[in-house]
C-alpha atoms as one frame of an Amber mdcrd trajectory, in Angstrom:
protein
   0.115  -0.068  -0.114   2.976   2.158   0.667   4.100   2.061  -2.959   0.706
   3.032  -4.095   0.419   6.202  -2.004   3.843   7.269  -3.092   2.521   7.188
  -6.673  -0.133   9.794  -5.596   1.513  11.757  -3.252   2.734  14.922  -5.140
   6.469  15.573  -4.655   7.382  18.087  -1.815  10.008  20.500  -2.435  12.711
  22.414  -0.173  14.050  25.916  -0.205  17.400  24.828  -1.875  15.498  23.402
  -4.892  13.320  26.556  -4.690  16.148  28.655  -5.219  16.943  27.171  -8.871
  13.479  27.935 -10.367  12.845  30.115 -12.896   9.729  32.455 -12.594   7.863
  33.752  -9.584   6.941  30.973  -7.135   6.260  30.579  -3.380   6.696  27.254
  -1.602   4.204  26.259   1.200   4.385  23.215   3.003   7.003  21.858   0.193
   4.439  22.528  -2.448   5.117  24.978  -5.247   2.485  27.828  -5.668   2.958
  29.700  -9.285   2.647  33.362  -8.791   1.376  34.234 -12.481  -0.228  35.825
 -14.065   1.200  39.292 -12.825  -1.224  41.219 -10.650  -3.652  43.832 -12.140
  -3.247  47.541 -12.088  -5.614  47.957  -9.188  -3.451  45.639  -7.112  -0.417
  47.484  -7.919  -1.809  50.586  -7.225  -2.826  49.621  -3.649   0.310  47.724
  -2.612   2.185  50.553  -4.205   0.198  53.388  -2.232   0.784  51.527   0.744
   4.773  50.940   0.416   5.195  54.618  -0.484   3.052  55.986   2.437   4.962
  53.703   5.145   8.246  54.331   3.633   7.839  57.985   4.069   6.321  57.575
   7.673   9.216  55.292   8.576  11.914  57.973   7.306  10.065  61.011   8.716
  12.134  62.580  11.537   9.371  62.298  13.900   9.318  58.664  14.102  12.543
  56.797  15.680  12.039  53.220  14.316  14.459  50.559  13.578  12.135  49.129
  10.713  12.275  49.092   7.064   9.531  48.283   4.331   9.976  45.795   1.605
   7.938  45.279  -1.645   7.906  41.591  -2.798  10.867  40.019  -0.905  11.397
  36.608  -0.250  10.470  35.132   3.496  12.032  32.094   4.079  10.246  30.674
   6.946  12.023  27.371   6.809  13.048  24.614   4.611   9.484  23.759   3.225
   8.014  27.528   3.482   8.995  30.179   1.262   6.412  33.362   0.855   6.701
  36.638  -1.045   4.349  39.019   0.587   3.259  42.084  -1.456   4.586  44.454
   1.167   6.255  43.834   4.500   7.605  45.965   7.475  10.664  44.526   9.171
  11.964  45.893  12.632  15.290  44.753  14.150  18.356  43.175  12.032  18.111
  44.360   8.788  18.027  41.637   5.747  20.268  40.913   2.961  18.695  38.982
  -0.001  15.742  37.281   2.049  13.730  37.611   4.924  14.621  34.854   7.639
  12.551  35.898  10.966   8.935  37.172  11.103   8.141  40.793   9.740   5.977
  42.935  11.938   3.614  43.956   9.407   2.661  42.010   5.995   0.186  43.345
   3.491  -1.397  40.997   0.912  -3.182  42.393  -1.793  -5.687  39.700  -2.968
  -6.316  38.828  -6.602  -9.140  36.117  -7.695  -6.617  33.612  -7.844  -5.023
  34.125  -4.552  -7.627  35.528  -2.492  -8.428  31.839  -0.816  -4.716  31.328
  -0.051  -4.313  34.679   1.230  -7.308  34.372   3.583  -6.923  30.984   4.886
  -3.156  29.391   4.087  -1.343  32.237   4.429  -3.694  33.875   7.419  -2.781
  30.473   9.376   1.011  30.585   8.532   1.449  34.184   9.339  -0.570  34.030
  12.546   1.429  30.843  13.699   4.695  32.633  12.702   3.745  35.523  15.174
   3.484  38.208  12.373   1.845  41.073  14.531  -0.445  42.533  11.854  -1.758
  41.050   8.980  -3.405  43.360   6.501  -5.618  42.056   3.715  -6.875  44.172
   0.771  -9.368  43.445  -1.996  -9.320  45.551  -4.912 -12.427  44.060  -6.281
 -14.382  44.943  -3.259 -12.132  48.131  -2.417 -11.900  46.642   1.139  -9.053
  46.002   3.921  -9.261  44.049   6.678  -6.537  44.551   9.395  -5.799  41.158
  11.723  -3.646  41.928  15.264  -2.088  39.461  16.978  -3.207  38.802  20.501
  -2.264  35.838  22.525  -0.832  33.954  19.583  -4.397  34.493  17.699  -5.315
  37.048  15.000  -8.422  39.394  15.822  -9.734  41.671  13.429  -9.574  45.386
  14.161 -10.625  48.795  12.869  -7.794  50.468  14.410  -5.422  52.833  12.375
  -2.720  52.638  15.193   0.106  50.335  14.301   2.417  49.801  17.274   5.543
  48.135  16.004   7.646  48.574  19.058   7.280  50.619  22.495   9.433  53.377
  20.709   7.763  52.926  17.149   4.139  53.731  16.356   2.166  55.309  13.365
  -1.252  55.803  12.582  -2.616  55.075   8.784  -5.815  54.819   7.630  -5.518
  51.881   5.587  -9.546  51.445   4.930  -9.752  54.642   3.328  -6.588  54.434
   0.658  -8.584  53.582  -2.272  -8.601  57.032  -3.814
C-alpha cells in the first residue's frame, strides 16, 4: 500500500530546490505555488501606495524606528515554506537577500487567483509564525481587513494605530486608501 500512496502523493520541494527555479513562485508546506499571471493594475496601485506611505512614515524625522519596508521580498520561514508578501515591514536586524524571521506587518493585496490562499493558508501561516499585523486588501471589493495578533491568535481590528515597538508607532488609515 505504501508504494500506491507514493504514486499519488505529490513531490515535496525544499528551499534549496526553490532557489533554482525560474519565474515567480512560493513554497508552502513543500508544495510550489505559481505567482502568475502578474497582478492587475488595481492590485499594484494599492500595494504601491501602501509601500510609499509606509516608507515616508518610517523615514520621517518624527518617528524613531529600527524598521524598513520591503516590496515583494522572499521570506524564508523554513526549508519547506517560502512566501513573498506584497509588502512587509521588518523591524530589528536588517535583511540581506531574503527575510529569515517574522516581519512585523504584512500586506497581501488579493487577486481572484490568490484570495483563498491569502485568507486561509497565509492567514494561518502568518498567525502561527507571529506576524503582529496582517493586512488583507481586496481591490475588487475596495475593502481592507486588518488583523492584530493577541495571545497568538489574530483578531480583526478597525484601529488605524500600528505599534511596531514601544518606541515606534504610527497611524495610517488603510481603510480609506482606495482614492
